[in-house]
C-alpha positions, 0 to 999 in steps of 0.5 A: 500500500501507499498513501495514494491508495487512500485517496478515496478515504481521505476525501471522505472524512466528515470533519466531525472531530469525533477522533479527538474525544471519548464517544459521548455515550461513554464519557463519565467526566469532562476531566477524562473525556479526551481520546487523542493525546496529540490534540489534547496536548497541542489543542490544535486541529492539525495534530488530530487524526482529522487534521492529518487526513486533511494534510494527506489529501492536500499532498495527494491533490498537489496543494502541498508544494514543499515539506517543512519541519512543522509539517513533520512535527505534526505528523510525528508528534503522535503515539500512533495509539489507534484511539482515533480509529476506534472513535471514528468507527464508533460513529460508523464512518469506518475510515482507516485513519491509522493506516492513513497516518502510517502511510503519511509517515512513510511518505514523508520519510521517502521525501526526506523529512527525517526526524533526527532522533528516529534516524538515530534509532534506525541506525542503532537498529541496523547496527545492533538489531535493537532499538537502543543501539546497545551491543547485540552481544548483551541481548541475552544477559537477562537469561543468566541464571536460567536453564532454558533451551536455545532453539538454535541447538534444540527444538521447543514447543514454546518460543519465548520472545522477550523484546528489546525493552526487556533485554536491555533494561535491567529492571525487567530482567528479574520479572522475565526470568520469573515468567520463564521459570513459572512456565517451566514449572507448569510443564511448558517446553520453552526456549529462546532464540539465544544469539539469534534473538532480535527486534520485532521491527514494530517501532521502526515501522511506526516511525515510518521505516517499512523495510525494517519490519519486513526484514525482521518479520522474515527473520522471525518466521524462519526462526520459528520454522526451524524451532518447531515451536507451536506457540510464540509467547512474549511479555511485551505488548509492542511485540505482541501487536507487531506479530499479530497486527503488523506482520500480516500487513507486510505479507508475513503471517507467522505459522504459530499461535501468538500469545501474550504472557498474560494470555498464557498464564490465564490459560495455565491458571484455568487449567490448574497448572499454576496455583495462586495461593498467597493473598496480595491485599491490594486495590489496583487499576489496570492499564490496557496497553494500546498494542495489546488491546485495540491494536492487538487485533489480527491484521488483514492485508486488504488488496482491492479498490473503491468502485462505483457500485451505484450512480452515487455509491462507492464501495470497497471491492472486495469488502474491506475488513473493519477492525473496531478494536474490540478483539484485542487482549482485554480479558486475560490480564484482568482474569489473571488479576482477579484470580489472585487472592486479595486483589481488588480490581477497579476500572479507570474511566477510559479502558479497554478499546478506549484506553488512554495511551501511556505515551511511549509509542509511535516514536513519541518517547524517542523524539518528543519527550515532553509530550510523552511524559505529559501523556503518561502523567495524564494516565497516572492521574486517571489511575489515582482518581479510582482510589487504587493504590497502584496501577498494573499494566502488561507492557514494559514500555508502558511501565517504564514510561509511567515510572520515568514520568513519575520520577522526573516530576517528583511524584510517587505512585506504584506501577506493576506488571501483571506478572509481578503480582502473579509472582507475589501470589506464588511467593516468588 
């Protein structure tokens, strides 16, 4: 696909501004009624999905004569969280605004509008196969102390993919080791890619670099085939969303069941293979990571066109799949938390498909730090408003951004991963 393939859609935006807010029927307060972090932060229409759709139309119809840094900032100061698309489709307009914004980014990259911070990420990724540009040789330090299979030497039923954040952020090593140990004790035949482990390519793609996603998708597909694995399990929501939603868009469907660690833990708990016996007396609220929730739906590569089917009616031929954000991973993490004795789960106003983003996605964390921090603190305030003593999530990127935002602003609030509480209940 390319930006030109979306001319019909960008020319049919109703300019309704629904992409900016929570659906009216779901609003519980004015304070937490915003839906799009970008436009809520900038309070200027151009930063909304509708504003970017207008920009895309202007480019396609030749009204944009030159590309500017301001234009690039508008396009890239966005977490690509997908909330706008859910809102658009809630009102039955069914535009693929997230796809338009993705192709708009790729188009700007191809026309020389490179964000310096993003370019540094890509250069490090090409050099060391991770988004931090850290030495590839250090990728498996988190495995130290574990007796786990290396799929380069022996086959395994489950391939555990930690993701770049887990591999290069020492604060997550203990939890990742704990997750693998829990799986092993539950009788799971688990292995890792060892020295062949690498990035998923999802963050590079969202920054506008399609080729990196294609390359890493092909490499992972080859590793899975050689490993004999039937399941791919990851603790990272970014990786999960990349495998399920983005790989198919570049023609790569993995021949394996893709599971987030919370989905697999939920299954094992319900099968009686994991026992949660110790009380964890906490009142908590759960934050839905975007790429585990609304962006965790299976991606479908559509190849068609809009045709006139009646004198005044155009339609997608063949019919274009509509994703409403409803089929992401929402219940498994909640079911795991509810299975822990002593845990009281309360919901934030914006949850599930309408969850507010943590602020770390789409290259915002790397290039627009103030915006990313503001977005995280907005979510923390929403969590506090529930009366919960802690916020629990299921993505290391979300957890890292929340913790860093709190520390930078001298605030204190507990943030955990679902696996943290599972380990507490198991006495780990």
